[in-house]
C-alpha positions as CSV (number, residue, x, y, z in Angstrom):
1,X,-40.3,-35.1,-59.6
2,X,-42.5,-38.2,-60.3
3,X,-45.6,-39.0,-58.3
4,X,-46.0,-42.7,-57.7
5,X,-49.1,-44.9,-58.0
6,X,-49.7,-48.3,-56.5
7,X,-50.3,-49.9,-59.9
8,X,-47.4,-52.4,-59.7
9,X,-46.6,-52.3,-56.0
10,X,-45.7,-55.6,-54.4
11,X,-46.0,-57.3,-51.0
12,X,-43.9,-60.4,-50.2
13,X,-43.8,-62.3,-46.9
14,X,-41.7,-65.0,-45.2
15,X,-42.0,-66.8,-41.9
16,X,-39.2,-66.0,-39.4
17,X,-37.6,-68.3,-36.9
18,X,-36.0,-65.6,-34.6
19,X,-37.8,-62.5,-33.2
20,X,-36.1,-59.4,-34.6
21,X,-34.2,-61.2,-37.5
22,X,-35.5,-60.7,-41.0
23,X,-35.8,-63.4,-43.6
24,X,-36.2,-63.5,-47.3
25,X,-39.8,-63.6,-48.5
26,X,-41.1,-66.9,-49.9
27,X,-44.7,-65.9,-51.0
28,X,-46.0,-62.9,-53.0
29,X,-49.4,-61.8,-51.9
30,X,-52.3,-60.7,-54.2
31,X,-52.4,-57.4,-52.4
32,X,-55.3,-55.0,-52.6
33,X,-53.8,-52.5,-50.1
34,X,-51.1,-52.4,-47.4
35,X,-50.5,-50.2,-44.3
36,X,-47.0,-51.0,-43.1
37,X,-44.9,-48.2,-41.6
38,X,-42.7,-47.6,-38.6
39,X,-44.3,-45.5,-35.9
40,X,-42.3,-43.5,-33.3
41,X,-43.3,-43.6,-29.7
42,X,-42.4,-40.1,-28.4
43,X,-42.6,-38.1,-25.2
44,X,-42.2,-34.4,-24.6
45,X,-40.7,-32.5,-21.7
46,X,-43.6,-30.6,-20.1
47,X,-41.8,-27.6,-18.8
48,X,-44.2,-25.3,-17.1
49,X,-41.9,-22.4,-16.1
50,X,-40.2,-19.9,-18.3
51,X,-41.1,-21.3,-21.8
52,X,-43.8,-20.3,-24.2
53,X,-44.3,-23.9,-25.5
54,X,-43.5,-27.4,-24.4
55,X,-39.9,-28.5,-24.4
56,X,-37.8,-31.1,-26.1
57,X,-39.4,-34.2,-27.7
58,X,-37.5,-37.5,-27.7
59,X,-38.1,-40.9,-29.4
60,X,-38.8,-43.4,-26.6
61,X,-39.6,-46.4,-28.8
62,X,-40.4,-47.8,-32.3
63,X,-42.9,-50.2,-33.6
64,X,-44.7,-51.1,-36.8
65,X,-48.5,-51.1,-36.8
66,X,-49.7,-52.3,-40.2
67,X,-51.7,-54.7,-42.2
68,X,-52.9,-55.6,-45.7
69,X,-55.9,-56.7,-47.7
70,X,-55.7,-59.5,-50.2
71,X,-57.6,-61.7,-52.6
72,X,-57.9,-65.3,-51.2
73,X,-56.5,-67.9,-53.5
74,X,-55.8,-71.6,-52.9
75,X,-52.0,-71.2,-53.1
76,X,-51.5,-67.8,-51.4
77,X,-53.5,-68.0,-48.2
78,X,-51.8,-70.9,-46.5
79,X,-48.9,-69.0,-44.9
80,X,-51.3,-66.2,-43.8
81,X,-53.7,-68.8,-42.2
82,X,-50.8,-70.4,-40.4
83,X,-49.6,-67.1,-39.0
84,X,-53.1,-65.9,-38.0
85,X,-54.3,-69.1,-36.3
86,X,-50.9,-70.1,-35.1
87,X,-50.9,-73.9,-35.6
88,X,-50.9,-76.1,-38.6
89,X,-52.1,-79.3,-37.0
90,X,-51.8,-81.6,-40.0
91,X,-50.9,-82.1,-43.7
92,X,-52.4,-85.1,-45.4
93,X,-52.3,-86.3,-49.0
94,X,-55.8,-86.8,-50.3
95,X,-54.9,-87.5,-53.9
96,X,-52.0,-87.4,-56.4
97,X,-50.4,-84.1,-55.6
98,X,-53.3,-82.8,-53.6
99,X,-53.1,-82.1,-49.9
100,X,-55.3,-81.0,-47.0
101,X,-53.7,-78.5,-44.6
102,X,-55.5,-78.2,-41.2
103,X,-55.1,-75.1,-39.1
104,X,-56.3,-74.4,-35.5
105,X,-55.9,-71.8,-32.9
106,X,-52.6,-72.1,-31.1
107,X,-52.9,-73.0,-27.4
108,X,-50.6,-73.4,-24.5
109,X,-48.9,-70.7,-22.4
110,X,-45.5,-71.7,-23.8
111,X,-46.5,-71.4,-27.4
112,X,-46.2,-68.2,-29.4
113,X,-47.8,-67.0,-32.6
114,X,-45.5,-67.2,-35.7
115,X,-44.0,-63.9,-37.0
116,X,-43.0,-62.9,-40.5
117,X,-41.0,-60.4,-42.5
118,X,-43.0,-58.3,-44.9
119,X,-41.3,-56.6,-47.8
120,X,-43.2,-53.9,-49.6
121,X,-42.3,-52.1,-52.8
122,X,-43.4,-48.6,-51.8
123,X,-42.2,-47.3,-55.3
124,X,-39.8,-44.7,-53.8
125,X,-38.0,-47.5,-52.0
126,X,-38.4,-51.1,-51.0
127,X,-38.9,-51.5,-47.3
128,X,-38.7,-54.5,-45.0
129,X,-40.9,-54.7,-41.9
130,X,-39.5,-57.2,-39.4
131,X,-41.2,-59.5,-37.0
132,X,-44.8,-58.9,-37.6
133,X,-47.6,-60.8,-35.9
134,X,-51.2,-60.9,-37.0
135,X,-53.5,-59.1,-34.6
136,X,-56.7,-59.9,-36.5
137,X,-57.9,-61.4,-39.8
138,X,-61.3,-61.1,-41.3
139,X,-62.4,-63.2,-44.2
140,X,-65.3,-61.5,-46.0
141,X,-67.4,-62.3,-49.1
142,X,-70.6,-60.8,-50.4
143,X,-72.7,-61.6,-53.4
144,X,-71.1,-60.8,-56.8
145,X,-67.7,-60.5,-55.1
146,X,-64.4,-62.3,-54.3
147,X,-63.4,-63.7,-51.0
148,X,-61.0,-61.2,-49.4
149,X,-58.9,-61.3,-46.2
150,X,-58.3,-58.1,-44.2
151,X,-55.3,-58.4,-41.9
152,X,-54.0,-56.2,-39.1
153,X,-50.5,-56.6,-37.8
154,X,-48.0,-55.3,-35.2
155,X,-44.3,-55.5,-36.0
156,X,-41.0,-54.7,-34.4
157,X,-38.9,-52.6,-36.9
158,X,-38.4,-51.2,-40.4
159,X,-35.3,-51.4,-42.6
160,X,-34.3,-51.2,-46.2
161,X,-34.8,-54.5,-48.0
162,X,-35.1,-56.1,-51.4
163,X,-37.8,-58.1,-53.3
164,X,-37.2,-61.7,-54.2
165,X,-37.9,-63.2,-57.6
166,X,-41.4,-64.5,-56.8
167,X,-44.5,-64.7,-58.9
168,X,-48.2,-64.1,-58.1
169,X,-50.6,-66.9,-58.1
170,X,-52.2,-67.7,-61.4
171,X,-55.1,-69.5,-59.8
172,X,-58.6,-68.0,-59.6
173,X,-59.6,-66.4,-56.3
174,X,-62.4,-67.9,-54.3
175,X,-65.7,-66.0,-54.8
176,X,-69.3,-65.9,-53.5
177,X,-70.5,-68.5,-56.0
178,X,-68.1,-71.0,-54.4
179,X,-69.7,-70.6,-51.0
180,X,-71.8,-73.1,-49.1
181,X,-73.0,-72.5,-45.5
182,X,-74.2,-75.2,-43.1
183,X,-75.6,-74.8,-39.6
184,X,-76.1,-78.1,-37.7
185,X,-75.7,-79.9,-41.1
186,X,-78.5,-78.0,-42.7
187,X,-77.6,-76.0,-45.9
188,X,-78.5,-72.3,-45.7
189,X,-78.6,-71.1,-49.3
190,X,-80.3,-67.8,-48.2
191,X,-76.9,-66.2,-47.3
192,X,-76.3,-62.8,-48.8
193,X,-72.9,-62.1,-47.2
194,X,-70.5,-63.7,-44.7
195,X,-67.5,-62.6,-42.6
196,X,-65.4,-64.6,-40.2
197,X,-63.1,-62.7,-37.9
198,X,-60.2,-64.1,-35.7
199,X,-59.0,-61.6,-33.2
200,X,-55.8,-62.5,-31.5
201,X,-56.0,-59.5,-29.1
202,X,-52.3,-58.9,-29.7
203,X,-50.1,-57.2,-27.1
204,X,-48.8,-53.8,-27.9
205,X,-46.2,-51.3,-26.4
206,X,-44.3,-54.2,-24.8
207,X,-41.1,-52.2,-24.1
208,X,-38.7,-53.2,-21.4
209,X,-35.5,-51.7,-19.9
210,X,-33.1,-53.5,-22.2
211,X,-31.5,-50.4,-23.6
212,X,-33.4,-50.8,-26.9
213,X,-36.1,-48.7,-28.6
214,X,-37.8,-51.9,-29.9
215,X,-40.4,-54.1,-28.3
216,X,-39.6,-57.5,-27.0
217,X,-41.6,-60.4,-28.5
218,X,-45.3,-59.7,-28.3
219,X,-48.0,-62.4,-28.3
220,X,-51.7,-63.2,-28.3
221,X,-54.1,-62.8,-25.4
222,X,-57.5,-64.4,-25.1
223,X,-58.8,-64.9,-28.6
224,X,-62.2,-64.2,-30.2
225,X,-63.8,-65.8,-33.2
226,X,-66.9,-64.0,-34.6
227,X,-69.0,-65.1,-37.5
228,X,-71.4,-62.6,-39.1
229,X,-73.8,-63.2,-42.0
230,X,-76.9,-61.6,-43.6
231,X,-79.7,-64.0,-44.8
232,X,-83.1,-63.8,-46.4
233,X,-85.7,-64.5,-43.7
234,X,-87.8,-67.7,-44.0
235,X,-89.2,-70.5,-41.9
236,X,-85.8,-72.2,-41.5
237,X,-84.3,-69.0,-40.1
238,X,-87.2,-68.6,-37.7
239,X,-86.7,-72.2,-36.4
240,X,-83.0,-71.4,-35.8
241,X,-84.1,-68.3,-33.9
242,X,-86.6,-70.1,-31.6
243,X,-84.7,-73.4,-31.2
244,X,-81.2,-72.1,-30.8
245,X,-80.9,-68.3,-30.3
246,X,-83.8,-68.0,-27.8
247,X,-82.7,-71.2,-25.8
248,X,-79.0,-70.5,-25.8
249,X,-78.3,-73.8,-27.6
250,X,-75.0,-73.9,-29.5
251,X,-74.8,-74.9,-33.1
252,X,-72.2,-76.4,-35.5
253,X,-71.2,-73.9,-38.2
254,X,-69.5,-74.7,-41.5
255,X,-68.6,-72.5,-44.4
256,X,-66.9,-74.0,-47.4
257,X,-65.5,-72.3,-50.6
258,X,-65.1,-74.9,-53.4
259,X,-63.0,-73.6,-56.3
260,X,-61.6,-75.0,-59.6
261,X,-60.2,-78.5,-60.2
262,X,-56.8,-79.1,-58.6
263,X,-56.1,-82.6,-60.0
264,X,-58.2,-85.5,-61.1
265,X,-61.6,-85.3,-59.2
266,X,-60.2,-83.1,-56.5
267,X,-61.0,-79.4,-56.3
268,X,-59.3,-76.5,-54.4
269,X,-61.2,-75.6,-51.3
270,X,-61.2,-73.7,-48.0
271,X,-63.4,-74.8,-45.2
272,X,-64.0,-73.1,-41.8
273,X,-65.6,-75.1,-39.0
274,X,-66.8,-74.1,-35.6
275,X,-68.1,-77.1,-33.6
276,X,-69.6,-75.0,-30.8
277,X,-70.9,-71.6,-31.9
278,X,-73.5,-69.5,-29.9
279,X,-75.8,-67.2,-31.7
280,X,-75.5,-63.7,-30.2
281,X,-77.7,-61.8,-32.6
282,X,-80.7,-62.9,-34.8
283,X,-83.4,-60.4,-35.2
284,X,-85.7,-60.2,-38.2
285,X,-87.1,-56.7,-38.8
286,X,-89.8,-55.6,-41.3
287,X,-88.7,-52.5,-43.1
288,X,-91.4,-51.5,-45.5
289,X,-92.2,-53.7,-48.6
290,X,-88.6,-54.8,-49.1
291,X,-87.5,-58.4,-48.5
292,X,-86.8,-59.2,-44.9
293,X,-83.1,-59.6,-44.3
294,X,-81.7,-61.0,-41.1
295,X,-78.3,-60.2,-39.6
296,X,-76.9,-63.1,-37.6
297,X,-73.8,-63.1,-35.4
298,X,-72.2,-66.2,-33.9
299,X,-69.4,-66.6,-31.4
300,X,-67.2,-69.7,-31.6
301,X,-66.5,-71.2,-28.2
302,X,-63.9,-73.6,-26.7
303,X,-66.0,-76.5,-25.3
304,X,-64.2,-79.5,-23.9
305,X,-61.5,-80.8,-26.3
306,X,-63.3,-79.3,-29.4
307,X,-61.3,-76.7,-31.3
308,X,-63.2,-73.3,-31.4
309,X,-62.3,-73.0,-35.1
310,X,-60.5,-75.1,-37.6
311,X,-59.7,-74.1,-41.2
312,X,-58.9,-76.7,-43.8
313,X,-57.2,-75.6,-47.0
314,X,-57.0,-78.1,-50.0
315,X,-54.3,-77.3,-52.5
316,X,-51.3,-78.7,-54.2
317,X,-48.7,-77.5,-51.7
318,X,-47.0,-80.5,-50.1
319,X,-45.1,-79.1,-47.1
320,X,-46.0,-77.6,-43.8
321,X,-46.3,-73.8,-44.0
322,X,-44.5,-73.2,-40.7
323,X,-41.6,-75.7,-41.1
């Protein structure tokens, strides 16, 4: 009997329109790993009299906790950003065949996060995972490495499925050398690593008395956006500590990855912007004779009509990712 490896495993996803109804995938993901699989919610009869062990165990419900890790490329991250943040607020042409896609955190009590079908070639079988929503996504990049996205999901069901004839992106992934960080319009080129996490605080175990083992549609709760970085310590960092961290004054944060040429003078790019971010950690510590490194943590806030976080993706995809 053959033992399988993940050498040529595949992950494809497609945005759904109806909860519980699978769709054919439209995008193949540059997957580093995946973690999709149906989980049984069980309960056991706790008989105390006349038996040496517990009694019968029954399946009470089914759900699909999962997730995946991927390389972030200009033409494969759009649908993931749309599903994670929830709203694509605009698509605008900036040049011949070049478009800016702007994403923001979905708001409004009547609005729900998008959900998608994920199809995974598990080698022994191709499985479909239906109606997944993104619980959290972390974009992370360190020196000498690529930009990666780590995604957690919760889905409704698992079923047999089939792969579509899709191809992986041939573009270069964003990497650390593409990164520029600005705080209050000042460039901080002392950054050693960066991560941006969007936590949707997704509901779980939302089972109702509808005669089904499957959850009704789950959705986000209050969301959290956390930015973490490590920097080399200098006078600029100390000024940020005394003028903003110690006074509780918010800052504007921007992180931009600028990739290869898309067309003409336009380059592929991915920018994250938090107009009102509060520094929650900034503490330089001397540790022997090594260079002083400073971890910094910021929390993006919703102030007035300002979006807590926007992401702008520039690529050559013309349409709306959620249409």
